[in-house]
Residue, then its C-alpha position, 0 to 999 in steps of 0.5 A: x496502470x498502478x492502483x492509486x489513492x488521493x489523499x484527503x488531507x494533502x491531495x497528493x496521490x500515492x500508489x500501491x507497491x509490493x515486494x518480498x523481504x527476507x526475515x530472520x531464519x531466511x523466511x520470506x514475506x510479501x509486503x505492501x506499501x504506498x510510494x508517491x511515485x509509480x515505480x518498479x513493484x506497483x500493482x494494479x489492484x488491491x490484494x484480496x481481503x484488504x481495504x484501503x484507509x487513511x491515517x487521520x494525523x498524517x494523511x497517508x493511505x494504509x492497507x488493512x484487512x477488511x472488517x467483518 
């Protein structure tokens, strides 16, 4: 079961996904994003050192590094 967050503003459920993208210079980077449906790339837990937050204007969930 993928990690999910329910938006306080809209009440919709969003699922955490990850994928590797290719940047300039053939560098690879792992990105994390929330989607409205659970699909390929869904992960079960938040990566270490991160926490979820909700954008106050849009109600969309986001990941951010934990504050010290």
